[in-house]
C-alpha positions in Angstrom: 126.5 73.5 288.4 129.2 73.8 285.7 131.8 71.1 285.2 134.8 71.5 283.0 135.4 68.7 280.6 138.8 67.7 279.3 139.7 68.9 275.8 138.7 66.5 273.1 141.3 65.0 270.9 141.0 66.5 267.4 140.6 64.2 264.4 142.1 64.8 261.0 141.5 62.7 257.8 144.5 62.5 255.4 143.4 61.7 251.9 146.3 60.1 250.0 148.9 57.6 251.1 152.0 58.7 249.2 155.0 60.0 251.1 153.4 63.4 251.6 150.2 62.0 253.1 152.2 59.6 255.3 154.5 62.4 256.5 151.4 64.5 257.3 149.9 61.7 259.3 153.2 61.1 261.2 153.5 64.8 262.1 149.8 65.0 263.2 150.2 62.0 265.5 153.3 63.6 267.1 151.1 66.6 267.9 148.5 64.5 269.6 145.9 64.5 266.8 143.9 61.4 266.0 144.4 60.4 262.3 142.6 58.4 259.7 144.5 58.0 256.4 142.5 56.9 253.3 144.4 55.7 250.2 142.5 55.0 247.0 144.9 52.3 245.8 145.9 48.9 247.1 149.3 50.0 248.5 151.0 53.0 250.2 154.0 55.0 249.2 153.0 56.6 245.9 156.1 56.8 243.7 158.2 55.2 246.4 158.0 51.5 245.8 160.2 48.6 246.7 160.2 45.1 245.2 162.3 42.1 244.4 164.0 40.9 241.3 165.9 37.6 240.9 165.8 37.4 244.7 167.4 40.8 245.2 165.7 43.9 246.7 165.2 46.7 244.2 163.7 50.2 244.1 160.9 50.4 241.5 160.4 54.1 241.9 162.4 56.9 243.4 165.8 55.7 244.6 167.3 58.5 246.6 166.7 61.7 248.7 168.4 65.0 248.8 170.3 64.6 252.0 171.4 68.2 252.2 167.8 69.0 253.1 166.8 67.7 256.6 163.2 66.6 256.1 163.6 63.1 254.6 166.6 62.3 256.7 164.8 63.4 259.9 161.7 61.3 259.0 163.8 58.2 258.2 165.6 58.6 261.6 162.3 59.1 263.4 160.9 55.8 262.0 164.0 53.7 262.7 165.8 53.8 259.4 168.5 56.2 260.3 171.2 53.5 260.5 170.0 52.3 257.0 170.7 55.6 255.3 173.7 55.5 253.0 175.3 57.7 250.4 175.8 56.5 246.8 178.9 54.3 246.5 179.8 56.2 243.4 178.5 59.4 241.7 180.4 59.1 238.4 177.7 59.9 235.9 178.0 60.3 232.1 176.1 61.6 229.2 175.5 59.4 226.2 175.5 62.0 223.5 177.0 62.7 220.1 177.7 59.0 219.6 179.7 58.3 222.8 179.6 58.1 226.5 181.1 61.3 227.8 181.8 62.4 231.4 179.3 64.8 233.0 181.3 68.1 233.0 181.8 69.8 236.4 181.2 73.5 237.0 177.6 73.9 236.1 174.2 74.8 237.7 171.6 72.3 236.4 173.6 72.1 233.1 174.3 75.8 232.7 178.1 76.1 232.6 180.3 78.5 234.5 183.7 76.9 233.9 184.1 76.1 230.2 187.3 74.1 230.7 185.7 70.9 231.9 182.9 71.3 229.4 185.3 71.6 226.5 187.3 68.6 227.7 184.2 66.5 227.9 183.3 66.7 224.3 179.6 67.1 225.1 179.3 70.3 223.0 180.6 70.9 219.5 183.2 73.6 218.8 180.2 75.7 217.5 178.3 75.1 220.7 181.3 76.2 222.8 181.8 79.3 220.6 178.1 80.2 221.1 178.5 80.3 224.9 181.4 82.8 224.5 179.2 84.9 222.2 177.0 85.9 225.1 179.4 88.8 225.8 178.1 90.4 222.6 174.5 90.2 223.7 172.5 93.0 225.4 171.1 92.3 228.8 167.8 90.5 228.8 164.7 91.3 230.9 163.7 88.1 232.6 160.3 89.3 234.0 158.3 87.4 236.6 159.2 84.0 235.2 160.7 82.3 232.1 161.2 78.8 230.8 164.7 77.5 231.6 165.3 76.2 228.1 164.0 79.3 226.4 166.2 81.7 228.4 169.4 79.6 228.4 169.1 79.0 224.6 168.7 82.7 224.0 171.8 83.5 226.1 174.1 80.5 225.5 172.7 78.6 222.6 170.5 75.6 222.1 173.3 73.1 222.4 173.7 73.9 226.1 170.0 73.2 226.6 169.7 70.2 224.4 172.7 68.3 225.6 173.1 69.5 229.2 170.0 71.2 230.7 167.5 69.0 229.1 168.8 65.6 230.3 169.4 66.9 233.8 166.0 68.6 234.2 164.4 65.6 232.6 165.9 63.4 235.2 163.9 65.4 237.9 160.7 66.3 236.1 160.5 64.0 233.1 159.6 67.2 231.4 160.6 69.6 228.6 163.2 72.2 229.5 161.7 74.6 227.0 158.5 74.7 229.1 159.8 74.2 232.7 159.7 77.3 234.9 163.2 78.6 235.9 161.7 80.3 238.9 160.1 77.2 240.2 162.6 74.5 239.1 166.0 76.3 239.4 165.4 79.4 241.7 169.1 80.0 242.2 169.6 80.3 238.5 166.6 82.5 238.2 168.0 84.9 240.8 171.4 84.9 239.0 169.7 85.7 235.7 167.8 88.6 237.3 170.9 90.1 238.9 173.5 89.7 236.2 173.7 91.1 232.7 175.4 87.9 231.5 174.0 84.5 232.5 177.5 83.0 232.5 178.7 85.7 235.0 175.7 84.8 237.2 176.6 81.1 237.3 180.2 81.9 238.1 179.1 84.2 240.8 177.0 81.4 242.3 180.0 79.1 242.2 182.3 81.7 243.8 179.8 82.3 246.6 179.5 78.6 247.2 183.3 78.3 247.7 183.4 81.1 250.2 180.4 80.0 252.3 180.5 77.2 254.9 179.7 74.0 253.1 177.2 71.5 254.5 178.8 68.3 255.7 177.7 64.8 254.7 176.6 63.4 251.3 174.5 65.4 248.9 172.2 62.4 248.3 171.3 59.3 250.3 169.5 56.0 249.8 168.3 53.4 252.2 169.8 49.9 252.6 167.3 47.8 250.8 165.8 50.7 248.9 164.0 54.1 249.4 160.8 52.1 249.0 161.2 51.0 252.6 160.5 54.5 253.9 156.7 54.6 253.4 156.3 51.2 254.9 158.3 52.3 258.0 156.3 55.5 258.3 153.0 53.7 258.0 154.1 51.2 260.7 155.1 54.0 263.0 151.7 55.7 262.4 149.8 52.6 263.2 151.8 52.0 266.3 150.8 55.6 267.4 147.1 54.8 266.8 146.5 55.9 263.3 143.8 54.1 261.2 145.2 53.5 257.7 142.9 52.2 255.1 143.9 51.2 251.5 141.5 50.5 248.6 139.4 53.4 250.0 138.8 56.0 247.2 137.1 59.1 248.6 133.9 59.9 246.8 133.0 63.2 248.5 134.5 65.9 250.7 131.8 67.9 252.4 131.5 70.7 254.9 129.8 69.5 258.1 128.1 71.8 260.6 131.2 71.8 262.8 133.9 70.4 260.6 134.2 68.0 257.7 132.7 64.8 256.3 134.7 62.5 254.2 132.8 59.8 252.2 134.8 56.8 251.1 132.7 53.9 249.9 129.8 53.3 252.3 131.7 55.0 255.1 131.3 58.7 256.2 134.1 59.9 258.5 133.6 63.0 260.5 136.7 65.1 261.1 137.9 68.4 262.5 140.3 68.8 259.6 141.3 67.3 256.3 144.6 67.2 254.5 144.3 66.5 250.8 147.6 64.8 249.7 146.5 63.5 246.2 147.5 64.4 242.6 145.7 67.3 240.9 142.9 65.3 239.3 141.5 63.7 242.4 142.0 66.9 244.4 140.1 68.9 241.8 137.2 66.4 241.9 136.9 66.6 245.6 137.2 70.4 245.8 134.7 71.1 243.0 131.8 71.8 245.3 133.6 73.6 248.1 136.6 75.4 246.5 135.7 75.7 242.8 138.5 78.2 242.1 141.1 75.8 243.5 139.6 73.0 241.5 139.8 75.0 238.3 143.5 75.7 238.8 144.2 72.0 239.7 142.6 70.9 236.4 145.3 72.9 234.6 148.1 70.9 236.1 149.8 68.6 233.6 151.6 65.4 234.4 154.3 63.3 232.6 154.2 59.5 232.4 157.2 57.3 232.4 158.3 53.7 232.8 161.2 52.1 234.7 162.8 49.0 233.3 164.7 47.1 236.0 166.9 44.2 234.9 169.2 41.7 236.6 172.2 40.3 234.7 174.9 37.8 235.4 178.0 39.8 236.3 180.2 37.6 234.1 178.1 38.6 231.0 178.5 42.3 231.4 181.0 44.5 229.5 183.7 46.4 231.4 182.0 49.7 230.6 179.4 48.7 233.2 181.3 46.7 235.8 184.7 48.5 235.9 185.4 52.1 236.7 182.6 52.6 239.1 180.2 54.5 236.8 176.8 55.2 238.3 175.1 55.3 234.9 174.3 57.9 232.2 171.7 60.4 231.0 170.6 60.6 227.4 169.7 64.0 225.8 166.4 63.6 223.9 168.0 65.4 220.9 170.0 62.3 220.3 166.9 60.4 219.3 167.3 57.4 221.6 164.4 55.5 223.3 165.8 55.4 226.8 166.3 58.7 228.7 168.7 57.4 231.4 170.3 54.3 232.8 171.4 53.6 236.4 173.9 51.0 237.2 172.3 50.2 240.5 174.8 47.6 241.7 177.6 50.2 241.3 175.6 53.2 242.6 174.3 51.6 245.8 176.4 49.3 248.1 173.3 47.4 249.2 172.4 46.6 245.6 175.9 45.4 244.8 176.5 42.7 247.4 175.5 39.7 245.2 178.7 38.3 243.7 176.9 36.8 240.7 174.1 39.2 239.8 174.1 42.9 238.8 171.1 45.2 238.8 170.6 48.1 236.4 167.6 50.1 235.2 166.6 52.4 232.4 163.8 55.0 232.1 161.5 55.7 229.1 159.1 58.5 228.5 158.8 62.2 229.3 156.2 64.9 229.0 155.3 65.4 225.3 157.3 62.2 224.3 155.4 59.3 225.6 154.8 57.3 222.4 157.1 54.5 223.5 155.0 53.9 226.6 152.4 52.3 224.4 154.8 49.3 223.9 154.3 46.1 225.8 156.6 45.4 228.8 158.6 42.9 226.8 159.1 45.5 224.0 160.4 48.1 226.5 162.9 45.5 227.8 164.1 44.9 224.2 164.4 48.6 223.2 166.3 49.2 226.5 168.7 46.4 225.6 169.2 47.8 222.1 170.1 51.2 223.5 172.4 49.7 226.2 174.1 47.7 223.5 174.8 50.8 221.5 175.9 52.9 224.5 178.1 50.4 226.5 178.3 47.3 224.3 175.9 45.2 226.4 175.1 42.0 224.5 173.8 39.9 227.4 170.2 38.9 228.1 168.8 39.7 231.6 168.0 36.8 233.9 165.0 38.7 235.1 163.3 42.0 234.4 160.4 44.2 235.7 158.7 47.1 234.1 157.1 49.7 236.4 154.8 52.2 234.8 154.1 55.6 236.4 151.2 56.9 234.4 150.7 60.6 235.1 153.3 60.2 237.8 155.2 63.5 237.7 153.6 67.0 237.8 155.0 69.5 235.4 156.2 73.0 236.5 155.7 75.2 233.5 156.1 79.0 233.4 153.6 80.5 235.9 153.5 77.3 238.1 154.2 79.2 241.3 151.4 81.6 240.6 149.0 78.7 240.1 150.1 77.1 243.4 149.6 80.4 245.2 146.1 80.7 243.8 145.2 77.2 244.9 146.6 77.8 248.4 144.6 81.0 248.7 141.4 79.4 247.7 141.9 76.4 250.1 143.0 78.7 252.9 139.5 80.3 252.9 138.2 77.0 254.3 139.7 76.6 257.8 140.7 73.1 258.7 141.5 72.1 255.1 145.0 72.0 253.5 146.7 70.5 250.5 150.2 69.0 250.0 152.1 66.8 247.5 154.6 67.0 244.7 152.8 69.6 242.7 153.1 72.3 245.4 156.5 72.4 247.0 158.7 70.4 244.6 158.8 66.8 243.3 161.6 65.6 245.6 160.9 63.6 248.7 162.2 66.2 251.2 160.1 68.9 249.4 157.0 66.6 249.7 157.7 66.1 253.4 158.2 69.9 254.0 154.9 70.5 252.2 153.2 68.0 254.5 154.5 69.8 257.5 153.0 73.1 256.2 149.7 71.4 255.6 149.7 70.1 259.2 150.6 73.6 260.5 147.7 75.1 258.5 145.1 72.6 259.8 146.2 72.7 263.5 146.4 76.5 263.4 142.7 76.5 262.5 142.1 74.5 265.6 143.7 77.1 267.7 142.0 80.0 266.0 138.7 79.6 267.7 137.2 77.1 265.2 134.2 75.3 266.8 135.1 71.8 267.7 133.0 68.9 266.5 130.8 67.1 268.8 132.2 63.7 269.7 131.9 61.6 266.5 131.9 57.9 265.7 133.4 56.4 262.5 130.6 54.3 261.2 132.7 51.2 260.4 135.0 51.1 263.4 133.1 52.6 266.3 136.3 54.6 267.2 
C-alpha cells in the first residue's frame, strides 16, 4: 500500500560569510530552506566590520549604504536595525586639489560636469581645463561601442583635467580603481546611455539632469548609516539566521565542492556536508578554485578578475587639539585626486558625518584611506608609518598638528573587485557556465556591484536561481546527516 510522505525540507550550503552570503542565508530561511553557512575566516561580515577606538564605536570597513535602493534598508529593518538607520549629519564634501581644499562642485554625474558655473567657481579645474570642456562642441560625435573606459572616453570628450581631478577621485572612492580602466557601462550605466544617445557628452549629462528634475524624486536620504556603525549589520543578520535555525560556522575553509548523485557535497576540513543546493558567495580566487573541476569555464573567467587593496587609518583626537577646518563648518571630509601626488586618497571626518560618532564631547574620530589598484606601494608600510603619512597629509590639507590619542589600521588586501572594460561580459559568461549546474549559484561584489544593496540584490538572485532548480523537477536528495552535528 502506498503512503504519501511529507515533503522534505531542502538544505542549501552558503559558502562565504560576507554580507552577500549572510543575505542569501537570511532569504533562504525565509523561504523555509535549511541553511548551513561556512565562512573560511574567524569572523563574519566581509568588508563590513565594526570595532572600538578610544572607547568609541567605529566602522573599520564600509560606513554607509545607498538608501535610495531598498535592499539594504529592508534587510536592516528585517533584523531589527530599522530604528538605528540614520542619514549623514552632513554631506559637505571637498576636494583637496591644486594646493587647496575646494568645494565639491554640484551639477555632475560621477564627476562629469553638466553645469559649468559651480565647477568654475570651485577652482577645481584650471582655466585651460574649463576651456577644454567647452571645446567639445568642435568635436565630431564618437562611437562608443559595446563598452568603453570611463576615463578614456571622458578625457577624449572633455579633457584629462575633468578625469584627473573629478572623475578619478569619485570613482576611486567606490572601486579604489583607475578611472582610465573602469568600465563606463558597468560602473556608470546612466552616463554610458547618455554617451550612446547624444553627440556631445555634456549635452547628455545636462539631459540626465533635466530629466531628473521633471521626474518624481525619491523621498528620504540618499545614503544611510547605522547608529554604532554599518558593521553592526552582519552581526544582526547572523543572529537572525541562527534564531531561524541556520548553522553558521567560522574558521571553516571549504576544500572541495563536488557533485553528488542527487545534489552536492561540500567538504570543509574533515566534514562533508550534503546539500540540495550551494550558493558560492566568495571572492573570485576561492570561487575559481572550487569551480575548477565542475565549471572550468567559469573558473577560468574568475581567475581573470583583478582586485584592489587598500588600508583605512582610523584615529581619535582630542577635540580641543583640532583645527577649525575640521571641527567648524560641518565638513564631512575630502577626496584627493591621485594626480596631486598625495599618499592619502580620502579623509572622512566621522564625528561630523555621523551623529552617532560625534556624541563624545572630548574626542573626535576621523579616518583616511591609502591605496588603489595599480598604486599600492604605500601599503607595504608598517601600520605606524601609515599613521604618520596620514598625519603629514592632514597637516598639509587642513593644518592638523595634533597627535591622535589612539589609532587603528585596517588592511583590506584584495578587497575590492575591479570592473574594467568588458566586465559585464565576463560576469555573463560566469553566470552562463554556473547556470548549467542546477542548484548552484554565485553572488558577491564582483557580480552585481560593489555596494551593499547591490550585494544583497545579487544574493536574492542567487537564492531565486537555486530554489527555482528545486521546483524544476530536480531529484531531491535522500535524507542526509551532517557528519559533525547529526542534524
